N, C-alpha and C positions, 0 to 999 in steps of 0.2 A: 504494500500500500504506500504509494509515493506521495501521500498528502502531507502537507506541512503541519501536522497535528500530532501532539503526543497523546497516545491512548493509555489508559490505565491497563493493568494486567487483566482486570475484570472485563473491560471492554474487548480486549484482544481475545480472551477466552470465549466470550459471547459470540464474536464474529467467526471464530474458528468452529464453534458449535454449529452456527447457522450454515457455514460452508459445507460441513460434513453431513449434517442431518437433512438439509433442505436444498443443497446444491446452489446456494447463493453465490453469484459470480463476483469476481474482483471489481468489475465495472459497477455492479449493484452496490457493493460496499462503498466504493468511492463516491457514488451519488449520495448515499445515506450520510456518509461522514461529512461531505460538503455542507449538507443541510443541518446536520447535528452541530457543526461548528458555528453556524449562523443563528441557530434557534436554541431553545431550551428543551426541545422535544427529545424524548428518549430514543435510543437506537431501535429497540423493538417496535415502538410505535411508528417510527419512520419506515421501517421495513414493511409494515402492514399498510401504511398510508400510500406508499408507492406501489403497492400490489406485488411486492417481492415475495411476501409470505401470506398465506391465507389466515383467516381468523383461527382456524384449528391449529395451525403452526404457531401463531402468536401465543395461543394458550400453552402450547408445548414449551415455547421459549420462557414464558413466565414461570411455568412449573420448574424448568431447568434452573432459572435464576433463584428460585426459592431454595434450591438444594445446594447452592454455591455459597461458600463463606464470603462475607464482604471483606474489603481491604483491611479494615481494622482487626477483624477476627483473624485473618491470615497473618498479619503482623504479630499478633499476640501468640499465635501458634508457633511461628518461627522463633520468637524470643524464648518461649517455653522449651522448645526443642533444643535450642542452643544451650540453655541453662542445664538441661538434663545431660546433654553431651559433655559439657564441662564438668559436671558433677561425676559422671562416669569415668572420665579421664583422670580426675583428681583421686577418686576412690581406687582406681586401677593402679595409679602411681604409688599411692601409699601402701597398698597391699604388696606390690613388688619390692618396695623398700624394706619390708620387714623380713 
C-alpha cells in the first residue's frame, strides 16, 4: 500500500483479514484508505459504503474485530510477557549459580 499514511497494526491486520477472507483488492484498499484519511469514517464502514463488502461480510468483519485485542491490550500483553521472560531468565541464572 503506497499511500502516505501510517496505519496502526490493528488496521493492517483488519485489511489483511479482508484481503484473505473477502478477496478485497489492493486498489479497493487504496480507495478506502484515501477516504479514511479525509473523513472520520471507519474502514469497515467505508468498505461497505463503497460496495466492496456486503452487509453479511460487514457483520463478519465486526465479529472478527470483537475477537481482536485492541492496541492497549496488546501492549499490556507484550509488557507482561517481557516481564515473565525476564523473571524466567533471572530464576534460571540463579539456579545455575548454585
